[in-house]
C-alpha positions in Angstrom: 13.7 -4.2 33.8 10.6 -6.3 32.9 8.9 -5.5 30.0 5.2 -4.1 30.7 2.9 -3.9 27.8 -0.7 -2.8 27.6 -3.9 -4.6 27.4 -4.2 -3.7 23.7 -0.8 -4.9 22.8 -1.2 -8.3 24.7 -4.7 -8.7 22.4 -3.1 -7.8 19.4 -0.5 -10.8 19.9 -3.4 -12.9 20.9 -5.6 -12.1 17.8 -2.3 -12.7 15.7 -1.6 -15.8 16.7 -4.9 -17.2 16.8 -5.2 -15.6 13.0 -2.4 -17.8 12.2 -3.3 -20.5 13.2 -6.5 -20.5 11.9 -5.0 -19.8 8.6 -2.4 -22.6 8.9 -5.5 -25.4 9.1 -8.1 -23.7 7.4 -4.9 -23.4 4.5 -4.1 -26.9 4.5 -8.2 -28.0 4.0 -8.7 -25.4 1.4 -5.8 -26.8 -0.8 -6.8 -29.9 -1.4 -10.3 -28.7 -2.2 -8.5 -26.1 -4.6 -7.1 -28.8 -6.2 -9.9 -31.1 -6.9 -12.2 -28.3 -7.9 -9.7 -26.2 -10.1 -11.0 -28.2 -13.3 -14.6 -27.4 -12.8 -14.1 -23.7 -11.7 -12.1 -23.5 -15.4 -15.0 -24.6 -17.0 -17.2 -22.7 -15.0 -15.5 -19.6 -15.6 -15.5 -19.9 -19.2 -19.1 -20.2 -19.7 -19.9 -17.6 -17.1 -17.4 -15.3 -19.0 -18.9 -15.8 -22.1 -22.3 -14.6 -20.4 -20.8 -11.7 -19.1 -19.0 -10.7 -22.1 -22.3 -10.9 -23.9 -24.2 -8.7 -21.8 -21.5 -6.5 -20.7 -21.0 -5.2 -24.8 -24.6 -5.3 -24.8 -24.6 -2.7 -22.0 -21.4 -1.0 -23.1 -23.1 -0.3 -26.8 -26.3 1.0 -24.8 -24.0 3.3 -22.5 -22.1 4.5 -25.6 -25.6 5.3 -27.4 -26.6 7.3 -24.0 -23.4 9.4 -24.0 -24.0 10.2 -27.2 -27.5 11.4 -26.6 -26.3 13.1 -23.5 -23.7 14.9 -25.2 -26.2 16.2 -28.0 -28.9 17.4 -24.7 -25.7 19.6 -23.4 -24.5 21.1 -26.1 -28.3 22.1 -26.8 -28.3 23.6 -23.3 -25.5 25.3 -23.3 -26.7 26.8 -26.9 -29.8 27.6 -25.4 -28.3 29.4 -22.8 -25.9 31.5 -25.1 -29.3 32.2 -27.1 -30.9 33.4 -23.7 -28.3 36.0 -23.4 -28.8 37.5 -26.7 -32.9 37.7 -26.4 -32.1 39.2 -22.7 -30.0 41.9 -24.5 -32.7 42.3 -27.2 -35.3 43.0 -24.5 -32.8 45.7 -22.8 -32.3 47.4 -26.0 -36.3 47.4 -26.5 -36.7 48.7 -23.1 -34.0 51.4 -23.5 -35.7 52.6 -26.9 -39.1 52.5 -25.5 -38.1 55.1 -22.4 -36.5 57.2 -24.9 -39.2 57.3 -27.4 -42.0 57.6 -24.7 -39.6 60.2 -22.4 -38.2 62.4 -24.7 -38.8 65.5 -22.5 -36.5 64.0 -19.9 -33.7 64.4 -22.4 -31.6 67.6 -22.7 -28.9 66.3 -25.3 -26.8 63.4 -25.6 -23.1 64.1 -24.0 -21.3 63.0 -26.7 -22.8 63.9 -30.4 -22.2 62.6 -33.8 -21.4 64.6 -36.4 -24.1 63.8 -39.7 -23.9 64.8 -43.4 -25.5 64.0 -47.1 -23.0 60.7 -48.3 -22.1 60.1 -51.8 -25.3 58.0 -52.8 -27.7 60.9 -51.4 -28.3 59.3 -48.0 -28.2 61.4 -44.4 -25.4 59.5 -42.4 -23.1 59.5 -39.6 -19.3 60.6 -39.3 -18.4 60.1 -36.2 -16.5 57.0 -36.7 -16.1 53.9 -34.4 -16.4 55.9 -31.1 -20.0 56.6 -32.6 -23.0 54.1 -33.7 -23.4 54.2 -37.1 -26.5 56.0 -38.8 -28.1 56.0 -42.2 -31.6 57.7 -42.9 -33.0 56.4 -46.1 -35.7 59.3 -46.2 -34.0 62.4 -45.8 -37.2 64.8 -46.6 -35.2 67.9 -47.1 -37.4 71.2 -46.9 -37.8 73.9 -49.4 -34.4 75.7 -47.9 -32.5 72.4 -48.3 -32.4 71.3 -44.7 -33.5 67.9 -43.0 -36.8 67.8 -41.8 -36.8 69.3 -38.2 -39.1 66.1 -37.1 -36.5 63.5 -38.3 -33.7 65.9 -37.3 -35.1 65.4 -33.5 -35.6 61.6 -33.9 -32.2 61.6 -34.9 -30.7 63.4 -32.0 -32.9 61.2 -30.0 -31.5 58.2 -31.2 -27.8 58.9 -30.2 -28.8 58.2 -26.4 -28.6 54.3 -28.0 -24.9 54.4 -27.9 -24.9 53.8 -24.8 -26.8 50.4 -24.6 -25.7 49.3 -28.0 -21.8 49.7 -26.6 -22.7 47.5 -23.3 -24.4 45.1 -25.6 -21.2 44.5 -27.9 -18.8 44.4 -24.9 -20.8 41.9 -22.7 -22.0 39.2 -25.1 -19.5 37.8 -27.6 -22.5 36.6 -29.4 -23.4 39.9 -30.8 -22.0 40.6 -34.1 -24.2 43.6 -34.7 -27.0 45.7 -32.7 -29.1 48.2 -34.4 -32.2 50.2 -33.9 -34.7 50.5 -37.2 -37.0 53.0 -37.3 -40.5 53.4 -39.1 -39.0 56.9 -40.0 -36.4 54.9 -42.1 -33.7 55.5 -39.9 -31.2 53.1 -39.1 -28.9 53.1 -36.3 -26.5 50.7 -35.1 -22.9 49.4 -33.9 -20.7 46.6 -35.5 -18.6 44.5 -33.0 -14.9 42.4 -33.2 -14.2 40.8 -29.9 -16.4 43.0 -28.2 -15.1 46.0 -29.3 -17.1 48.2 -32.0 -15.2 48.9 -35.6 -15.8 51.5 -37.9 -18.5 51.2 -40.3 -19.4 53.4 -43.7 -23.3 53.2 -44.1 -22.8 55.0 -47.4 -20.5 52.2 -49.0 -21.2 49.3 -47.2 -25.2 49.1 -46.9 -27.8 47.9 -49.8 -31.0 48.7 -47.8 -33.1 49.8 -50.5 -35.9 52.1 -49.9 -37.9 50.7 -47.1 -36.6 49.2 -43.9 -40.2 47.9 -42.9 -39.8 45.3 -46.0 -36.9 43.2 -44.4 -37.6 39.7 -42.4 -35.7 41.5 -39.2 -38.3 44.4 -39.1 -41.6 42.9 -40.0 -41.7 39.7 -37.8 -41.7 42.2 -34.9 -44.7 44.6 -36.0 -47.9 43.6 -34.4 -49.3 41.6 -37.2 -46.7 39.1 -36.5 -45.7 39.5 -33.2 -48.8 40.6 -31.1 -47.3 39.3 -28.2 -44.6 42.3 -28.6 -41.7 39.3 -27.4 -38.3 38.8 -29.1 -38.4 37.0 -32.3 -35.9 34.9 -34.5 -35.5 35.3 -38.1 -34.2 32.8 -40.5 -31.1 32.6 -42.0 -30.5 35.7 -44.6 -27.9 37.6 -46.1 -27.7 40.8 -44.5 -28.0 44.4 -46.2 -25.6 45.9 -44.0 -22.7 43.9 -45.5 -22.4 41.3 -42.7 -22.9 38.1 -44.9 -25.3 35.3 -43.5 -26.9 35.4 -40.3 -29.8 35.4 -37.8 -31.2 38.1 -35.7 -33.1 38.1 -32.4 -35.4 41.2 -33.2 -37.9 43.2 -30.5 -40.5 45.8 -31.2 -40.2 49.3 -29.8 -43.8 51.2 -29.2 -44.6 55.0 -28.3 -47.9 55.4 -26.3 -48.4 51.7 -26.2 -50.0 51.3 -29.7 -47.5 53.0 -32.3 -44.8 51.1 -33.6 -41.8 53.6 -34.0 -39.2 51.1 -34.7 -37.2 47.8 -34.1 -34.4 46.7 -32.1 -32.4 43.6 -32.8 -28.9 41.8 -32.4 -27.3 40.1 -35.3 -25.7 36.8 -34.7 -23.5 35.6 -37.9 -23.8 32.2 -39.1 -19.7 32.4 -39.1 -20.2 32.4 -35.5 -22.7 30.0 -35.0 -20.7 27.6 -37.6 -17.6 28.1 -35.1 -19.6 26.9 -31.8 -21.0 23.9 -33.8 -17.5 23.1 -35.2 -16.3 23.0 -32.1 -18.3 20.4 -31.0 -16.2 17.6 -31.1 -17.6 14.1 -31.3 -15.9 10.9 -31.5 -13.0 11.2 -34.4 -15.2 11.9 -37.7 -18.6 12.9 -36.1 -20.1 16.3 -36.6 -22.9 18.6 -35.7 -25.2 21.1 -37.3 -28.4 23.2 -36.8 -31.8 23.4 -38.2 -34.7 26.2 -37.5 -38.0 24.9 -37.0 -39.0 25.8 -40.6 -36.2 22.9 -41.5 -34.0 25.5 -43.0 -29.9 24.5 -42.1 -28.7 27.3 -39.8 -25.1 26.0 -38.9 -22.9 23.3 -40.0 -19.5 22.2 -40.7 -18.3 21.2 -44.2 -18.6 17.6 -43.2 -22.1 18.0 -42.0 -22.7 19.8 -45.0 -21.8 17.3 -47.5 -23.2 14.5 -45.2 -26.8 16.4 -45.8 -26.1 17.2 -49.4 -25.8 20.6 -49.6 -24.5 21.6 -52.8 -24.2 25.3 -52.6 -21.9 27.8 -51.5 -21.9 30.4 -48.8 -19.5 32.8 -50.8 -20.5 34.9 -53.6 -22.9 38.0 -54.2 -26.7 38.0 -52.7 -29.6 40.0 -53.0 -29.8 42.0 -49.5 -32.4 39.8 -46.6 -32.3 36.9 -48.9 -32.6 33.5 -47.2 -30.7 31.0 -47.1 -32.3 28.3 -49.3 -31.2 24.8 -48.0 -34.1 23.1 -46.1 -33.6 19.4 -44.6 -37.4 19.1 -45.3 -36.9 19.3 -48.9 -34.0 16.6 -48.6 -34.4 14.1 -51.8 -33.6 11.2 -49.2 -37.0 10.4 -47.4 -35.1 9.2 -44.2 -33.3 12.5 -43.9 -37.1 14.1 -44.3 -38.3 12.1 -42.0 -36.0 13.2 -38.9 -35.8 16.7 -40.3 -39.5 16.6 -39.6 -39.2 15.3 -35.7 -36.8 17.7 -35.8 -38.8 20.6 -36.8 -41.6 19.4 -34.4 -39.3 20.0 -31.6 -38.7 16.3 -30.8 -35.6 14.5 -28.9 -34.1 11.4 -29.8 -31.7 8.9 -31.2 -31.7 7.1 -34.7 -29.7 4.8 -37.2 -29.2 6.3 -40.5 -28.3 4.7 -43.7 -27.1 6.6 -46.6 -29.1 5.8 -49.8 -26.1 4.5 -51.5 -25.7 2.1 -48.8 -22.6 3.2 -47.1 -21.6 2.6 -43.4 -24.3 3.0 -40.7 -24.6 6.5 -38.6 -25.9 7.1 -35.4 -27.7 10.5 -35.5 -28.7 12.3 -32.3 -31.1 15.3 -32.2 -32.4 17.6 -29.1 -34.9 20.8 -29.4 -33.5 24.3 -28.5 -36.1 25.8 -26.5 -35.9 29.5 -27.0 -35.7 29.6 -30.5 -37.6 26.4 -31.3 -34.1 25.2 -33.4 -32.9 22.0 -33.2 -29.4 20.6 -32.4 -28.1 17.4 -34.2 -24.9 15.3 -33.7 -24.0 12.3 -36.3 -21.4 9.8 -35.8 -20.4 6.9 -37.7 -21.5 3.8 -36.3 -18.1 2.1 -36.5 -16.8 4.8 -34.1 -19.5 4.5 -31.4 -19.2 1.0 -31.2 -15.3 0.8 -31.6 -15.3 0.6 -27.9 -17.5 -2.4 -27.6 -15.6 -4.3 -30.4 -12.1 -3.9 -28.2 -13.8 -4.5 -25.2 -15.1 -8.0 -26.3 -11.8 -8.9 -27.7 -9.9 -8.0 -24.2 -12.2 -9.6 -22.4 -12.2 -13.2 -24.4 -8.2 -12.4 -23.8 -8.6 -11.9 -20.4 -10.7 -15.1 -20.0 -8.0 -17.5 -21.5 -5.2 -15.8 -19.5 -7.3 -16.3 -16.0 -7.9 -19.8 -17.0 -4.0 -20.4 -17.9 -3.1 -18.4 -14.4 -5.6 -20.6 -12.6 -3.6 -24.0 -13.7 -0.1 -22.2 -12.5 -1.6 -21.3 -9.6 -2.4 -24.3 -8.3 0.9 -25.6 -9.1 2.9 -23.1 -7.5 0.5 -23.1 -4.6 1.5 -26.7 -4.2 5.2 -25.7 -3.9 5.3 -22.6 -1.5 2.1 -22.9 0.5 4.0 -24.5 3.4 7.0 -22.4 3.5 5.4 -19.2 3.5 3.1 -20.5 6.4 6.2 -20.9 8.1 8.1 -17.9 7.5 5.2 -15.8 7.9 4.5 -17.3 11.5 8.3 -16.4 12.5 8.2 -12.7 11.1 5.0 -11.8 12.5 5.6 -12.9 16.0 8.6 -11.2 16.0 7.7 -8.2 14.4 4.8 -8.2 16.4 6.8 -8.3 19.9 9.5 -5.5 18.7 6.6 -3.3 17.8 5.2 -3.6 21.1 8.2 -2.8 23.1 9.1 0.3 20.9 6.0 1.8 20.3 3.7 1.1 23.3 5.8 2.6 26.1 6.9 6.0 24.6 3.1 6.4 22.7 1.7 6.0 26.2 3.6 8.7 27.7 2.8 11.0 25.0 -0.7 10.1 25.2 -0.9 10.9 28.9 0.8 14.2 28.4 -1.6 15.4 25.6 -4.6 13.9 27.5 -3.4 16.2 30.4 -3.1 19.3 28.2 -6.4 18.4 26.5 -7.8 18.8 30.1 -6.5 22.1 30.6 -3.7 21.2 32.6 -0.7 23.5 31.3 1.5 23.4 34.5 2.6 19.9 34.4 5.8 19.7 31.9 5.9 17.3 29.2 9.2 15.1 29.5 10.8 12.7 27.0 14.3 11.1 26.5 13.8 9.5 23.1 15.4 10.9 20.0 13.1 10.1 17.3 9.7 11.3 16.4 8.2 10.5 19.3 10.6 12.6 21.1 9.8 15.2 18.7 6.2 15.3 18.9 6.6 15.0 22.9 8.9 18.4 22.7 6.2 20.0 20.5 4.1 19.6 23.1 6.2 20.8 25.8 6.6 24.3 23.7 2.8 24.3 22.7 2.3 23.9 26.7 4.5 26.7 27.2 3.2 29.2 24.5 -0.7 28.4 25.5 0.2 29.1 29.4 1.5 32.2 28.5 -1.2 33.4 26.3 -3.7 32.4 28.7 -2.4 34.5 31.5 -2.2 37.5 29.3 -5.4 36.8 27.7 -7.1 36.5 31.2 -5.6 39.4 32.6 -7.0 41.4 29.4 -10.1 40.1 29.8 -10.4 40.8 33.8 -9.5 44.7 32.8 -11.9 44.8 30.1 -14.6 43.5 32.2 -14.0 45.7 35.0 -13.8 48.6 33.2 -17.3 47.9 31.6 -18.9 47.3 34.9 -18.1 50.5 36.2 -19.7 52.1 33.1 -23.1 53.9 33.9 -24.0 53.1 30.1 -24.7 49.7 28.7 -21.6 48.2 27.0 -22.9 44.9 24.9 -21.2 42.9 21.8 -22.9 41.0 19.4 -22.0 38.5 17.1 -22.4 38.7 13.0 -25.9 37.4 13.4 -26.9 40.3 15.8 -26.9 37.6 18.7 -25.9 39.4 22.0 -22.8 37.8 23.3 -22.2 40.0 26.4 -23.6 43.1 28.5 -22.4 44.3 31.7 -24.3 45.3 34.6 -25.4 48.4 33.7 -28.1 46.6 31.2 -29.5 44.5 34.3 -30.3 48.0 36.2 -31.7 49.8 33.2 -33.8 46.9 31.9 -34.9 45.5 34.9 -33.1 42.1 35.1 -32.2 40.2 37.9 -28.8 38.6 38.1 -30.2 35.2 37.7 -32.2 36.3 34.5 -30.5 35.3 31.3 -30.7 38.3 28.7 -28.3 37.1 26.3 -30.7 34.7 25.5 -33.2 37.2 24.0 -32.9 37.8 20.8 -33.2 41.2 19.7 -36.6 41.2 18.5 -38.1 40.5 22.2 -35.7 43.7 23.3 -36.5 46.2 20.7 -39.5 47.3 18.9 -39.5 46.3 14.8 -38.4 49.9 13.8 -35.8 49.9 16.4 -34.5 46.5 15.1 -35.1 47.6 11.4 -32.4 50.5 12.3 -30.1 48.4 14.1 -29.9 46.0 10.9 -29.4 48.9 9.0 -26.5 50.3 11.0 -24.9 46.8 11.1 -25.2 46.8 7.1 -23.3 50.0 6.8 -20.6 48.7 9.6 -20.2 45.4 7.4 -19.7 47.1 4.1 -17.2 49.7 6.0 -19.3 52.5 5.9 -19.5 54.8 9.1 -22.3 54.9 11.3 -23.4 57.5 13.9 -25.6 57.3 16.9 -29.1 56.0 16.4 -32.2 56.3 18.6 -34.3 53.3 19.6 -37.1 52.2 21.4 -36.3 49.2 23.7 -38.5 46.8 25.8 -37.8 46.4 29.1 -38.3 43.4 31.3 -41.9 44.5 32.7 -42.7 45.6 28.8 -42.3 49.3 29.4 -40.7 51.5 26.5 -37.3 52.8 27.2 -36.1 55.6 24.6 -32.5 54.9 24.2 -29.4 56.0 21.8 -26.9 53.6 20.8 -23.3 53.4 18.7 -21.5 50.5 17.4 -18.3 49.4 15.8 -17.6 46.7 14.0 -15.4 43.6 15.8 -12.9 42.3 13.1 -10.7 38.9 12.6 -7.4 39.0 11.2 -8.6 38.7 7.7 -10.4 42.3 8.4 -14.1 39.9 8.2 -16.5 41.5 10.3 -17.6 38.9 13.3 -19.5 41.1 15.5 -20.2 44.3 16.8 -19.0 46.4 20.3 -21.2 49.4 21.4 -22.5 51.5 23.9 -26.6 52.2 24.7 -27.6 55.2 26.9 -30.7 56.0 28.3 -32.2 59.4 26.9 -35.4 59.0 28.8 -34.9 62.3 30.8 -33.6 64.0 27.9 -36.7 62.8 25.6 -38.7 63.9 28.6 -37.4 67.3 28.9 -37.3 68.0 25.1 -41.1 66.9 25.3 -41.9 69.3 27.8 -39.8 71.9 26.1 -42.1 71.5 22.9 -45.1 71.7 24.9 -44.4 75.0 26.9 -43.0 76.5 23.3 -46.5 75.4 22.1 -48.5 76.3 24.7 -46.9 79.8 25.3 -47.7 80.4 21.3 -51.3 79.3 21.8 -51.9 81.2 24.8 -50.6 84.4 22.9 -53.7 83.8 20.7 -56.4 82.9 22.8 -59.4 85.6 23.0 -61.3 84.3 26.1 -60.6 82.7 29.8 -61.8 79.8 28.8 -60.0 79.5 25.7 -56.9 80.0 28.1 -58.4 77.0 30.5 -58.9 74.7 27.6 -55.5 75.1 26.2 -53.7 74.7 29.7 -55.5 71.8 30.4 -55.0 69.8 27.2 -51.4 70.8 27.4 -50.9 69.4 30.7 -52.8 66.3 29.9 -50.3 65.4 26.8 -47.2 66.5 29.1 -48.2 64.5 31.9 -50.3 61.4 30.1 -52.8 61.5 32.6 -56.4 60.0 32.2 -58.4 63.0 32.8 -57.9 66.8 34.0 -60.3 70.2 34.2 -60.1 73.7 34.9 -61.6 75.5 38.1 -62.6 79.2 37.9 -62.6 81.3 41.0 -65.8 83.1 41.5 -65.4 86.5 41.9 -68.6 86.9 44.1 -67.9 84.2 47.4 -64.5 82.7 45.9 -65.6 79.4 45.2 -64.1 77.4 42.8 -66.4 76.3 39.8 -65.3 73.5 37.2 -65.2 75.2 34.1 -63.8 73.1 31.6 -63.0 69.1 32.0 -61.5 66.5 29.9 -62.5 62.8 30.6 -64.1 63.1 34.0 -67.0 61.5 34.9 -70.8 62.9 35.2 -70.3 61.7 38.7 -67.0 63.4 39.3 -68.6 66.5 38.1 -71.7 66.5 40.4 -69.7 66.0 43.4 -66.7 68.0 43.2 -67.8 70.3 40.2 -68.1 73.2 42.8 -65.6 73.6 45.6 -67.0 76.3 48.2 -64.4 78.8 49.5 -64.6 77.1 53.0 -63.3 73.6 52.0 -59.8 72.7 52.6 -59.0 72.2 49.0 -60.5 75.9 48.2 -58.6 77.3 51.1 -55.0 75.6 50.3 -55.5 77.1 46.6 -56.5 80.4 47.8 -53.6 80.1 50.0 -51.6 79.6 47.0 -50.5 75.7 47.6 -51.1 73.1 45.5 -53.5 70.6 46.2 -52.6 66.7 46.4 -54.8 64.1 48.4 -55.6 60.8 47.5 -59.1 59.7 46.5 -59.6 57.3 49.7 -59.0 60.4 52.0 -61.0 62.6 49.5 -63.7 60.1 49.9 -63.9 60.5 53.6 -63.7 64.2 53.7 -66.9 64.3 51.2 -68.5 61.3 52.9 -69.2 59.6 49.4 -67.9 56.9 47.6 -68.1 57.0 43.9 -69.2 54.3 41.7 -65.7 54.7 39.7 -63.3 55.9 41.9 -60.3 57.3 40.7 -56.5 57.0 42.6 -55.6 60.9 43.3 -56.6 64.3 42.6 -53.8 67.4 42.1 -55.0 70.7 41.7 -52.7 73.5 41.0 -53.2 77.3 41.7 -53.3 79.6 38.8 -52.1 83.1 40.1 -52.8 86.8 38.0 -51.0 89.5 39.4 -50.4 87.7 43.0 -54.3 87.0 43.2 -55.3 83.5 42.8 -58.0 83.1 40.3 -58.2 79.6 38.8 -57.1 75.7 40.0 -55.9 73.6 37.1 
């Protein structure tokens, strides 16, 4: 059988042949040039490599310094974010306490009250344990009968509500070591946390608060004199009088009636917690980080950092309550340290080199501000660690240049021996492989490709046949299985869809479908009839905003959100616009369409015209109101007025009036009118009993006449003619007494 190859295969073979011939010719020429230029290339390579090494090491050094600066900036940003959480929780406590003090009348008593008593030191304290906040009252203010001052006692009960907010802060913020409320009345209430859980605190044993809470930095920094803007403020490092050691606090004031400072709320962050964060920052091998306040006070550091900065003191021992940590970089004996500390205190950022006074190794010192607290984070790394990679890279580049020169010489010699052999073998192999591949791949793939194209065009009736027992045969079998499955599913889907469409088109109500974005995807023929569209119109392209009023569109969105969240949604009344612009009252119900995973992908429902029902409800309401009004009417003129106004409201006509029958001559006289022109009243305000209109009314028949016919009867055409005139007889005891 003659082998048939496609144009693609023949072109591939031609290109391979041309490429091989070109490769052979150019290879021979290049070989001679390579031999003659090898010596020049080696020398040039050494010179260029030397320049590249110098430039590369300089760039690498700059990159290492930039990486150190970026590491410091990222660490400062992360720390700022954590402190922002503390500050946000402090504001939350302040808002919570402010509400308690300004709205005590709204509270009826905390659901889980604490127990209280007098401690061993004579202070009034809470006795509830870890499930309640601790409380200590430094000013017990006992009354002559031995009872606690009633006003102070009520404030104690009021602050019990702080337990909810304190517990919330401790559980969600791992930095919060302690959260508290200190009041101007010398009450201190708070919670201490370990791993986000409250722990039992004995304030009578652990606290050393003295006689005045307002004398501590964590209180007076938030008062009106130090904090007129009433924003959260940060303290320096101090020894906690509540027994938690060295810490910093974020404090915020609590005001009553806008001007009375009743207390201060705050969150304590221990120095140990900040130091853990600083120690976790790993920089090279022996690098370290430390944190400095705006005043130059050392806030947190590792032991290595403390020794580097010259801090010879200890954080362990006995300290006075509220005592500040006394180590400031701005007081260092080293002028270089003081200079950098001054830049850090001013909130600058940068990277400097530092050499200790004793002439030790050089260090790189990077610093970045922590904007929220005006602190500054510094990272210090020995210079040789930063530049170690530069030295290693320089040595490796030099070795690689030497190795490349040797390889170049060896390569030229090897090329001389193997070039011709490689060309010959390559030519033979490529030709043989190309021919074999063309035969074994092109024919089966052509068959499978044509079958796949047929399926892609929607032809599922042509079977996919294959006689190959390899991967191509497996692919052909898979395509055949897919063809049969798709054809069966397509037939079932078409039958189901046809039944649904037929049933939907037979319904008198509108059947609709929307996608998840509330765009119409289907309506039945009832929608065309109800909204006045022709078959050639395309209502599916209209957005809902053009079909429904804004209020109705809002109601549709509410129903859709309820269905998306899984809630039930009943029928909703809507006001739609027909094609001619008229409004149509309707009622819609909807259900969510969900995919296999339960996600809402659209909505389906029914919309019903309720115009007639609405109209009947309006008429029924008007009849009821008219009946009630007529029962209270005192005169016949009041009756006429009420009837005219009710008729106009129901019929939505422009004008109307009431004719009273004159008992003497039987004529009908216009007694009351609304919206009738002066010309109408002059011409038709009196209808004698011998006119056709009066005769029909006296016979108990309604009068309805087009205005063109009326003008011919009265032989007059007014300047502002109407459309039609309708008059209904009004009977009383079988006698016509008026016309409406």
